[in-house]
N, C-alpha and C positions, 0 to 999 in steps of 0.2 A: 504494500500500500504506500503510495507516494507521500501522502500527507503524514503518515506516521514516521517515515524515514526522515523527512524534513524536521519534524518535531524532535526526534531523538538526537539530532545534531545540535540542538540548542542547549545553552547552559540554563541552569535553574532560574536565575533572575530573568532571563529572556522568556522562559516558559511562564513565569508568574505574570509578566507584562502581557504576554499573548493571551493568558487566561482572562485578564481584566478586559482586554479588547473584545474577546469573544462574548463575555458576559454583557458588556455594554451593547454590543451588536444584537444579542438575543433580546435584551430589554426593548431596544428600539423596534425590532421586528414584532415582538409580542404586542406592543402598543399599536403598531400599524394594523396588525391582524384584528385586534380587539376593536379598533375604530372602523374596521371594514374597508380601509383604504389599501391594504396590502394583501389582497387575495392571491396574487401571483407569488408572494414571498413565503408561502407555506413550506415549500421545499427548502428554502434557506433556513427556516427555523429548525428543521430536522437536522440539516448539515451542521448548523451552529451548535446545536445541543450535542451532537456526536463529537465535534471538535473539542468542546469543553470536556467531555468525558475522556477523550484521548489525552489531553493535557493533564487532567487530574490523575489518570492512570500512570503516566510517566513520572509525575511528581511523587506519587505514592511508591512507585518502584524504587526511586532514588532515595526516598526517606527510610524505607525498611529494607536493609540488605538481606539477600537470600541466605539461607542456612544450609 
């Protein structure tokens, strides 16, 4: 998966900033969908949620070393 490879190359501070960007984007998209103006962005909401999950997964992997 291309997105995951790109994210794995980033350092932890960069991942944290990327996480904040994704969360802001998700909030914006949810507001648009709620207001009824962003019907075409429903696919973007799903992708953004998955990107947030990917970043959180990487952060958790780095936080807890494998045994």
